[in-house]
N, C-alpha and C positions, 0 to 999 in steps of 0.2 A: 393358888394359881398354878396350874400345871404347864410346863412347857414341853416340847416334844422329847426332850431328854430326860425329864423327869419320870417317863413312863417306863417301868421296869418290865421288859420283854424278853423272851428267851428265843434262841434260834431254833428252828424246826426242820423237820424233813417234809413238811407239807408243801405243797405247791402254793397254797393259799388263795387259789382262784375261787374254788368252791362253786363252779360252774357259772360264775358271774364273767363280767368283763372288764371290770375296773383294773386298770394298771396291769393287764397281761401283756405278755410280749417278752417276758423274761421268767426264768425258773427262780422263785424265790427261795427254794431250797439251797441255793448256793451263794446267798448274800454272805459278803465278806465282812459287812459293817456289824459292829457289837452295839451301836445306838441307833435310837429310832430315826433321828433325823438324817443321819448317815445312810441307813437303809433305804429310806425313802428317796434320796437324791441318787443313790446307786441304782435303785430298780427304775426310776423314771429317766434315768440317763440311757439306760439300755433301750427303753421304750423310744426316747428320742432318736437315738442310734438306728434302731431298726426302722422307724419312720422316715429317716434321711436317706436310708439306702434302699428304701421301698421294699423291705423284706415283709413277707407274708406272715402274719401272727397267726398262730395256732388258734383256730376257731372251734377246736374241741374243747377249749378252756374259756374263750371269751369271744363275744361278738365284735365285728370289726365296725368301721364307720358305716358301711352300707346297711347296717342293722339299725341304725339310729337316725340317719339323715336321708333325705330324698336324693334321688339321682341328680336332680337340678341344683340342689345345694352343693353336692359334692363336685359338680361340675366348675363352681365358683371359687374352689379352694385349690391348693396345690396337692398333688398326690402324697407329698411328705406330710402335710397337715392332717391330711385323713389318715394316713399310716400311722402317726403318732397318737392319734386319737384314743384315749383310754377313759371314756365317760360311761355313764350308766342311764343316760337320758338326753333329751334334746331341749334344754331351757330356752334356747334363742327361739325355737319354733313355737313356743308357748307365749314368751314375753312380750310379743308385739311391740317390738323395737319401733320407735317413731323417728321421722327425720329430724335431725337437729339434737337428738339426745346425746348425753354423755353417759356411757356405759363402762363398767367395771366387772372384769372377769376374775374371779379368785381361783388360781390354780390353772392358768391358761394354758399351759403345755405347749404343744406345738402351733396354737393359735386358731384351730378351726372354729371354735365358738366366737372368738374375736372377729375373724374375717366375715362371718355370717352377719353378726351384729353391725359391723362397719358398712357393709352394703346397704343395711337398713337406715342407720343413720345419715347417709350421705356425707357429702363433704362439709356440710355445716355441723356435723356431730363428730364426736370423738369416741374412741374405745381405747381403755387401759387394760392391758392384761399383767396380772402379778403372779410370778412363779418364784420358787427358791432354788430351782434346779438349773445350774448354768448352762447343761447340754440343751435343755427345754427352750430357754431363752434364746440361745444360739440359733436353733433350729426355727424357733418363732420370727426371729428377726430376718433371717434368710428367706423364709416364706412371704414375709410381708415385702421384701425387696422384690421378689418374683412377681408378686402380685400388684406392685406399685400402690401399696395400701399406705397411704400417706396420713390417714386419719386414725391410725393404730399405733399405739406405744407400748412397748413391753418394758415393765419394771422388775427389777430383782428385790424380792421381799417375802415376807411370810404373810398368811392368810389372817393370823392373829395381830399383825401390827403393819397395816397397810400403809404404803409410802404415798399416802394422798391426804389433803386437808379436810376438815370438816365440811359437811354438805356440798360436797364436790361432784357428785354423780346423780343422775336420774334414775339409773337402773343398776343393780348388782346381779350378776348371774355367776354360777359355779356349777360345775359338772363332776360328781362325785370325788369331791375333794375335803369337804367339812369332815367326812369320815376319818380322814386322817389325822385330824387334830385332837389331841387329848383334851383340851379346854375349848369346847364347842361354844359355851356361853361367851368366851372371849371373842371368838369369831363373829357371833351374832351382835355383840357390843359393837364391833368394827364396823360391821355393816351398817348399823344403825347411825352410827357417828359419820360416816361418808355420804350418807344419803342426803338428798335434799328434802325438806318438808313435803309430803306427798309423794316422795319416790317410793320405789318397789324393789322388792328381789324377787327372782325367781331361780331357784336351785334345785338340781337333781342330786340325790345322794343315796347312800345306803342306810337303811335302819332295820331294827328287828321288832318283831312283835312279842317276843319274850326276852329275857335277859339271857345273854350268851354265857356260856361256861366260863370259868376262870382261865382254864388252860387256853382257850382260844384268845382271850383278852391278853395273854401273856406271850403269845406267839408272834414273833417278829414277822413271819411270812404272812400271818393273817392280817396284821396290822397293815402291811405295805399294800396288801391287795383290797384295802378299804372294809374288810370284813371285822378284824379285831376290834376296831375302834367304832362299829357300828352303835349308834345310840339307840335306846329304847324309843320307838316311835312316839309313844305318849310323853316321854319325857322331852323329846326332840321339839316337839309342838308346844310343849309348856315352856321351853327355855325362849322359843320365839315371841310367845305371849308375853312372858315375863320381862323381856327387853323393851316391850312397848308398842310393838307391831300390831296392826289392825287388820281385819279382813283376811286372815290367815286361812288357808285352804290347801288341802292336797289335790292337785289337778290332774295328776298321773300317777298310777301305782300298779306295780306288778312284782310277781314272786321272783326274787332274784336267784335263787338256787333251788334245785330240785332235792327232795329229801333222799335219805339213803340210810342203811341200817348202821353204819358206822358213826355217822354225824348228823342226827335227827334234828338238832337245832337249827341246821342249814335251812331248813324249810320254813323257818320264822323270818328269815332276810327278805326285805322288800326293797326295791329300786322305786323311789318317790320323787315326785317333782313338786316342790311347795312354792306357794306364792303369798306374799304378804307385803302390807303397806306401811310405811311410815307415816303418822298422823300430820296432816297438813298444817 
């Protein structure tokens, strides 16, 4: 069973963005950390800082929140939450959140998906956001105060060890975070554990249609940009089915990165949104 620190990666001069949008907002070529956990926290602390200060993220590398969310949705969150968005999809827009539901967001960042889900659950529901980066938690809690989002709670933790009891939530969402986990099976096991019988998950993530080259898998910059850890799509789906989920389907898919002569493997990267149900 791998943890983040078990993954052997090397630092690189690559920007690691690869034309996508996950985790952009900082130059991965200047990472100071030598372990993957530290590198992820360093990178997303920078994303949080830029979001808090309303800095414009370089869209030549990555799409900002306006590319993923409707204008009406963005009007219901703070500019700081939108600015710290580092996703690759819009799971809340597909999840059909119902009033009164309890929702868990894995890798909640600045809280944008939590706040959108909280509006749908209403006061009778509740949303939990879990993130391992202190700066993101600080930003998310600040955003919650500004929005007076009393039905949202942000917790410090890792997606491989969710700080919630068994069968606690109706819906799990995640936006371009599982790709950061070396042990994706452990993440799906945790999703299964915390879901109530009949509950569902809707996650957006980065996968590949062919195996990535080993140098990409060992490149820390690629890992923190959700690329180096992108799972083979068929294996990703098999993990979900093997965990025990039913009615698994890809509900949205698009190419994540354009092909180029230097890194043709990038053409195999896909942004997918997957939905599945825990048996009732």
